[in-house]
C-alpha positions in Angstrom: 88.0 119.4 -136.2 88.7 121.3 -139.3 84.6 120.8 -140.3 83.8 123.0 -137.1 82.1 126.4 -137.4 84.2 128.9 -135.5 82.4 130.4 -132.2 81.4 133.9 -133.6 81.7 135.6 -129.2 85.0 135.4 -127.2 85.2 132.7 -125.5 86.9 133.2 -121.8 90.2 131.2 -121.2 90.5 128.5 -118.6 91.6 131.3 -116.2 89.4 133.4 -116.4 86.4 131.2 -116.4 88.1 129.9 -113.2 88.5 133.1 -111.9 84.9 133.8 -112.4 84.5 130.9 -110.8 86.3 131.6 -107.8 84.7 134.8 -107.4 80.9 133.3 -107.4 82.3 130.6 -105.0 84.4 132.8 -102.5 81.8 135.5 -102.2 78.7 133.0 -101.7 80.6 131.0 -99.0 82.5 132.6 -96.5 82.0 132.1 -92.4 79.9 128.3 -92.9 79.8 125.9 -91.2 80.2 122.0 -92.3 79.7 118.9 -89.8 82.2 115.8 -90.9 84.8 112.9 -90.2 88.5 114.2 -90.5 90.5 112.1 -92.5 93.8 111.9 -93.6 94.9 114.5 -91.6 98.6 115.8 -92.4 101.1 118.4 -90.6 103.4 120.2 -93.2 106.8 120.8 -92.0 105.9 124.5 -92.0 103.1 123.7 -89.1 99.9 123.9 -91.9 97.5 120.6 -91.4 95.9 119.2 -94.7 93.2 116.9 -94.8 89.4 115.9 -95.9 86.4 116.2 -93.6 83.9 114.0 -95.6 80.8 112.3 -94.8 79.1 109.1 -96.9 78.2 111.0 -99.8 80.8 113.8 -100.2 84.5 115.0 -99.4 86.1 118.6 -98.8 89.4 119.6 -98.5 90.5 121.2 -95.7 93.7 123.1 -94.4 94.6 125.0 -90.9 97.3 127.7 -90.9 99.8 127.2 -89.1 98.8 130.5 -87.3 95.4 129.5 -86.9 96.6 125.9 -85.4 98.5 127.6 -82.2 95.5 129.8 -81.9 93.0 127.2 -81.9 94.8 124.4 -79.9 92.7 121.6 -80.9 94.2 118.3 -80.8 93.1 116.7 -84.7 93.1 113.1 -85.2 91.7 110.5 -88.2 88.6 109.9 -87.4 87.1 112.4 -85.3 83.7 113.9 -85.8 83.8 117.4 -85.7 81.9 120.7 -86.7 84.5 122.8 -89.2 83.8 126.9 -89.7 85.4 129.2 -92.2 85.7 130.2 -96.0 86.0 128.3 -99.5 88.4 129.2 -101.2 89.6 128.2 -105.1 93.1 127.4 -105.6 93.1 127.7 -109.6 96.8 126.3 -110.4 94.8 122.9 -109.3 91.4 123.6 -110.6 90.2 122.6 -106.8 88.2 124.3 -103.9 89.3 123.5 -100.4 87.8 125.4 -96.9 90.3 127.5 -95.3 89.2 126.5 -91.1 89.4 129.2 -89.1 87.5 127.5 -86.1 87.1 123.5 -85.0 84.4 122.5 -82.5 83.8 118.6 -81.4 80.7 117.8 -83.0 77.6 118.1 -80.6 79.0 120.6 -78.4 76.4 123.2 -79.7 73.6 121.0 -78.4 76.1 119.8 -75.2 76.2 123.7 -74.7 72.7 124.5 -74.7 71.8 121.6 -72.3 74.5 122.8 -69.5 73.6 126.5 -70.4 69.9 125.5 -69.6 71.0 123.2 -66.7 73.5 125.7 -65.5 70.3 128.5 -65.1 67.9 126.5 -63.3 70.2 125.3 -60.5 70.9 128.7 -59.9 67.5 130.1 -59.9 67.0 127.5 -57.0 70.2 128.8 -55.3 72.5 125.8 -55.9 75.1 128.1 -56.6 74.8 130.8 -53.2 77.4 131.3 -51.6 75.4 131.1 -48.7 75.3 127.5 -48.6 79.1 126.9 -49.5 81.1 125.3 -46.1 84.3 126.3 -45.3 87.0 124.5 -46.1 89.1 122.7 -43.0 92.7 125.1 -42.8 94.3 121.4 -41.5 92.6 118.4 -43.1 94.2 115.4 -41.8 91.2 112.7 -43.7 90.8 113.5 -47.3 88.5 112.0 -49.7 89.1 111.6 -53.6 86.5 110.7 -55.8 88.3 109.8 -59.5 89.4 106.8 -61.9 92.2 104.7 -59.7 94.3 104.4 -63.3 94.0 107.8 -64.3 97.0 110.8 -64.0 94.5 113.1 -61.4 94.8 110.9 -58.5 98.7 110.2 -59.2 99.2 113.9 -59.4 96.8 114.6 -55.9 98.8 112.0 -54.3 102.4 113.2 -55.3 101.4 116.9 -54.7 99.9 116.0 -51.1 103.2 113.7 -50.2 105.4 116.9 -51.3 102.8 119.6 -49.8 100.8 117.9 -46.5 102.5 114.4 -46.5 100.3 114.3 -42.5 97.4 114.0 -44.9 95.8 110.3 -45.5 94.0 109.8 -48.8 90.8 107.6 -49.0 90.7 107.0 -53.0 87.1 106.2 -54.2 87.6 104.8 -57.8 84.7 106.2 -60.1 84.2 106.6 -63.5 84.9 110.4 -65.0 83.6 109.7 -68.1 81.4 107.3 -70.0 77.4 106.8 -69.8 77.6 105.6 -66.0 79.8 107.7 -64.7 77.2 110.2 -62.9 76.0 107.8 -61.3 78.9 106.8 -59.6 80.3 110.0 -58.6 77.0 110.7 -57.0 77.3 107.3 -55.3 80.9 108.0 -54.2 79.6 111.5 -52.6 76.4 110.2 -51.0 79.0 107.6 -49.5 81.6 110.0 -47.8 78.6 112.5 -47.1 77.6 109.3 -44.7 80.4 109.5 -43.1 81.8 106.4 -43.5 85.6 107.7 -43.8 85.2 110.2 -41.2 86.4 112.8 -43.5 87.5 116.3 -43.5 87.3 117.7 -47.3 86.4 116.0 -50.5 88.4 116.9 -53.7 86.1 115.3 -57.4 87.7 115.6 -60.8 89.7 114.6 -63.8 92.1 116.4 -65.9 90.8 117.6 -69.0 89.3 117.2 -71.9 86.7 117.4 -74.4 83.2 118.4 -73.0 81.9 115.4 -74.3 84.5 113.9 -72.1 83.6 116.2 -69.2 80.0 116.0 -69.2 79.3 113.8 -66.2 80.2 116.1 -64.0 77.5 118.6 -65.7 75.0 116.4 -64.9 72.2 117.3 -62.1 72.2 114.1 -60.0 76.7 114.7 -59.5 75.1 118.8 -58.8 73.1 117.6 -56.0 75.0 115.3 -54.6 77.8 118.1 -54.6 75.1 120.4 -53.2 73.7 117.8 -50.5 77.0 116.2 -49.6 78.2 117.6 -45.6 81.6 117.4 -46.1 83.2 120.5 -48.1 83.9 119.6 -51.4 86.7 120.9 -53.8 85.9 120.7 -57.5 88.9 120.1 -60.0 87.6 119.3 -63.3 89.4 119.7 -66.8 92.2 122.6 -67.3 92.0 126.3 -66.5 89.6 126.8 -69.4 86.9 124.3 -68.5 83.8 125.1 -66.3 81.4 122.2 -64.8 78.2 122.6 -63.2 80.0 120.7 -60.1 82.8 123.5 -59.7 79.7 126.2 -59.3 77.7 123.8 -56.9 81.1 122.9 -55.0 82.0 124.7 -52.0 85.4 125.8 -54.0 86.7 125.1 -57.5 90.6 124.4 -58.5 91.0 125.1 -62.5 93.3 121.1 -62.0 93.5 118.3 -60.0 96.8 119.4 -58.2 95.3 123.3 -57.9 92.9 121.2 -55.9 95.5 120.3 -53.5 97.0 123.6 -53.2 93.7 125.4 -52.1 93.0 122.2 -49.7 96.0 121.8 -47.8 99.0 124.5 -46.6 102.3 124.0 -47.4 103.9 122.0 -44.5 107.7 123.7 -45.5 105.9 127.2 -45.6 104.0 126.1 -42.4 107.7 125.5 -40.9 109.1 128.7 -42.3 105.8 130.9 -40.4 106.3 128.8 -37.4 110.1 129.9 -36.7 109.5 133.4 -37.4 106.1 134.0 -35.7 108.6 132.3 -32.8 111.5 134.6 -33.3 109.1 137.7 -33.8 107.7 136.4 -30.6 111.3 136.1 -28.9 111.9 138.8 -30.3 109.0 141.1 -29.2 109.0 139.6 -25.7 112.7 140.3 -24.9 112.0 144.2 -26.4 109.0 144.1 -24.0 111.0 143.1 -20.9 113.7 145.5 -21.7 111.7 148.3 -21.5 109.9 147.3 -18.8 113.0 146.6 -17.1 114.4 150.2 -18.0 110.7 151.3 -16.3 110.8 149.8 -13.6 114.6 150.7 -12.9 113.7 154.8 -13.1 110.7 153.9 -11.1 112.9 152.6 -8.5 115.0 155.5 -8.4 112.5 158.0 -8.9 112.0 161.0 -6.0 108.1 160.4 -6.4 108.6 156.5 -5.4 110.9 157.2 -2.7 108.3 159.8 -0.9 105.4 156.6 -1.6 108.3 154.2 0.0 108.4 156.5 3.3 105.1 156.6 3.9 104.3 152.8 2.9 107.2 152.7 5.8 105.0 155.0 8.6 102.2 153.2 7.7 103.8 149.9 7.8 105.2 150.8 11.2 101.8 152.0 12.5 100.1 149.1 11.1 102.6 146.5 12.7 101.6 148.5 16.1 97.7 148.6 16.1 98.3 144.6 15.0 100.5 144.1 18.2 98.5 145.8 20.5 95.1 143.8 18.7 96.5 140.4 19.2 97.7 141.2 23.1 93.7 142.7 23.5 92.4 139.7 21.8 94.6 137.4 23.6 93.6 139.3 26.9 90.2 139.5 25.7 90.3 135.4 25.4 91.9 134.6 28.4 89.2 136.3 30.5 86.9 134.6 28.9 88.6 131.6 29.2 88.4 132.0 32.9 84.8 132.6 33.2 83.7 130.3 31.2 85.9 127.8 33.4 84.2 129.6 36.5 80.7 129.0 34.8 81.5 125.3 33.8 82.8 124.7 37.4 79.5 126.2 38.8 77.1 124.1 35.9 78.7 121.0 36.8 78.5 121.5 40.4 74.8 122.3 40.4 74.1 120.1 37.5 71.7 116.8 38.7 73.7 114.9 36.2 76.6 115.9 39.0 74.8 114.9 41.7 73.3 112.0 40.6 76.7 110.3 39.7 78.1 111.7 43.5 75.0 109.9 44.5 76.0 106.9 42.5 79.3 106.8 43.9 78.5 106.8 47.2 75.7 103.7 46.3 79.2 102.1 44.9 80.6 102.4 48.3 78.2 101.5 50.5 77.1 98.3 48.1 80.7 97.7 48.5 81.0 98.0 51.9 77.8 95.7 52.6 79.2 93.3 50.0 82.2 92.7 52.7 80.4 92.7 55.7 78.0 90.1 54.2 81.3 87.9 53.3 82.5 88.3 56.6 79.3 87.7 58.5 79.0 85.0 56.0 82.3 83.5 56.9 81.7 83.4 60.6 78.3 82.2 60.3 79.8 79.1 57.7 82.8 78.5 60.5 80.5 78.3 63.4 78.0 75.3 61.5 81.3 73.7 61.0 82.3 73.9 64.4 78.0 72.8 65.5 78.5 69.8 62.6 81.7 68.8 63.9 80.3 68.2 67.0 77.0 67.0 66.1 78.7 64.0 64.2 80.8 63.7 67.5 77.6 62.6 69.3 75.8 61.7 66.1 73.9 57.9 67.0 74.5 56.5 63.9 78.4 57.0 64.5 78.5 53.4 66.1 76.8 51.6 63.5 78.9 52.8 61.2 81.4 51.6 62.4 79.9 47.8 62.6 78.0 48.4 65.9 74.5 47.7 66.3 71.8 49.3 68.5 68.5 47.9 70.3 65.8 49.5 70.4 62.2 49.4 72.4 59.4 51.8 72.3 61.8 53.4 69.8 64.6 54.3 72.2 67.8 53.3 72.5 68.5 50.8 75.3 72.0 51.7 76.4 71.9 49.4 79.9 71.0 46.0 80.4 69.1 47.8 83.1 66.8 49.4 80.7 66.5 46.4 78.8 63.0 44.9 79.2 62.9 41.4 78.5 59.1 41.3 77.6 59.3 44.2 75.0 59.3 43.9 71.8 62.7 45.4 70.0 64.2 46.4 67.2 68.2 45.3 66.2 69.2 48.8 64.2 72.7 48.2 61.5 74.1 50.8 59.5 72.5 48.6 56.5 68.9 48.3 57.9 66.9 47.1 60.8 65.0 43.9 62.1 62.2 43.9 64.6 61.4 41.4 67.3 58.0 41.4 68.4 57.8 38.3 70.7 61.2 37.7 72.8 62.4 34.3 73.7 62.0 32.5 76.8 65.5 31.9 77.0 
């Protein structure tokens, strides 16, 4: 060191050199962006965040002041891939530089945001966002389909809110992934399932809780947007938090900031309905009572008004005249009816007297009488004839030549004549002996 020759020009101090470096760096590295992975994240007691953003070849110390952290509201964690915005600052006491972060975004958000805007513009030009295609929500839904993850907090929030606000509803959960590569297909399949009428639902709610743009991206897929548009059932899209918007929000018939708000949009509060019904009932009762009182007073005034009394007198007069005319009309009608009835009877009698059927009936009655007399006469004649016949038969029976034969006698015939005495008998002629059961003819008499 003693043999060295001193510099002949001014040599800056460390502070002076560091100040020059500070001015150079801070002047040229303002409002820059850098992408990397967060590591060694630490939050101080006063709320500042200290961490390092790195890649495979380098690392950069970073700090986020408490006021900036409160404004950004981002949740940082080790291993998170982010895009940081801010200024490079040199810290002279340590001779180091660091980045003062004023902006934090998830890495890849820019590309996703560009894709989001392109799809949004395309679908908007096709009319998928038009109010003309949006279906009205049913005022009092009973069957409600919910499309979300069965294990997420969104469904629990929806179910508990329905139990408090609208317990008459029946929820039908269709589990679908709400993030990841398969989520968009599962969401579209669930929408198509309800749209086909499998559960006969009145309303659908699709959604999930908040998250990054990457987490919410399935609800920005075109397949989901078209399934929402083609669905036959009104849909409420409830994706993310208040500040989050998705493509499904624009296509759906209604958009809710959160799953809980979706329930508020979907159904009324049953307690408020009860209060409204009670209030309506009270208002209706009071209105009816007031109107009845006014009408009663009006009727009372009319009943005692001079004009009404005059009208009543005229009505009474006209009533008496009407009753008198009515009595006269009734008597006249009765008289005319009696006269017409008598004339009708007379005409009916004459008609019946000259009616061929009536004459035929009379002749038929006369024929029946003659027929009966003829039958009686015939029966009497036949009785007399029968009695006379019986007498003749008795007489014939008495003189019947066969009678002796029937009593066991015989009879001798010659020349077919009955020989009644010995003097009439001719011994030389053939004879016939006749019994009741037969006869013998003897042609040659004996000599004895």
